[in-house]
C-alpha positions, 0 to 999 in steps of 0.5 A, a space after each residue: 037848044 042845039 047850042 046847049 047840047 054842044 056846050 054840055 059835050 064840051 064840058 064833059 070832054 073838058 072834064 075828062 081831059 082834066 082827069 087825064 091831066 090829074 091822074 097817074 098812069 098807075 091809077 089809070 091802069 090799076 084794076 080795082 075791086 070796086 070796078 069788078 077788077 076793071 080800070 078807070 082806063 077801061 071806062 075812059 076808053 069806052 066813053 071815047 069810043 062812042 064819040 069816035 063812032 059818032 064822029 066817023 059816022 057823021 064825017 063819012 055819012 055812014 050808019 052809027 053802030 055803037 055795038 060794032 066798035 074796035 076796043 083800043 087797048 092802048 087807050 085803056 093804058 095810055 093817058 096820052 092816047 086817051 087825052 089825044 082822042 078826047 082832044 080830037 073829040 073836043 075839037 070836033 064838037 067845038 067846030 061849026 057842025 051843021 045839023 045832019 040826019 043820021 042812021 042808028 043801027 042797033 041790035 037787042 037780039 042776044 045772038 046779034 043777028 037781028 039789027 034795026 035801023 032808026 032815024 036819028 040826028 047829030 043832036 040826038 046822038 050828041 045827047 046820047 053821048 052826054 048821057 052815056 059819058 055821064 053814066 061812066 063818069 059817075 062810076 069813075 067818080 065813085 072809084 076815084 073818091 074811094 081809091 084816090 081821094 087826093 084827085 080833085 074832080 070837077 064838082 059836076 063830074 059824073 053828075 046828070 044835068 037834071 041833078 045839077 039843076 035840082 041841087 042848085 035849086 035846093 041851094 037857092 031856097 
């Protein structure tokens, strides 16, 4: 089971790296009305930050807080920076990571005053990063298909694994 989690993360990170290699800097940074004047780069930065937070928490034995993150505007505008950070995450996921208990700190208080700590694990947080990345990749996919149809994405880019299985099952019948 753990192996499939790592494989899925590798697939997702590889798809994102492939996008960095096949989109122009202008396309990456262009404000799109379809994205409420946001950019593909902003969605990429957001995905990358979640991986960075998990890596840091794992390596430094500290709590994970996806709420408290530094927004690196250079990652939003630099394909090279985004690609470097994605490759770092891919290398980390590809390394032999022993399972480890982690602590997740979250707040659902709009005033951000009350946070709670929840026991978690490396596997659970990798699953969360899969789902989080796919969500943003789906948004990116919509924007690319509408605005930049010449960019070829992986057929499963931004598609949930359950949808891929369902789609493949329909085709088999």
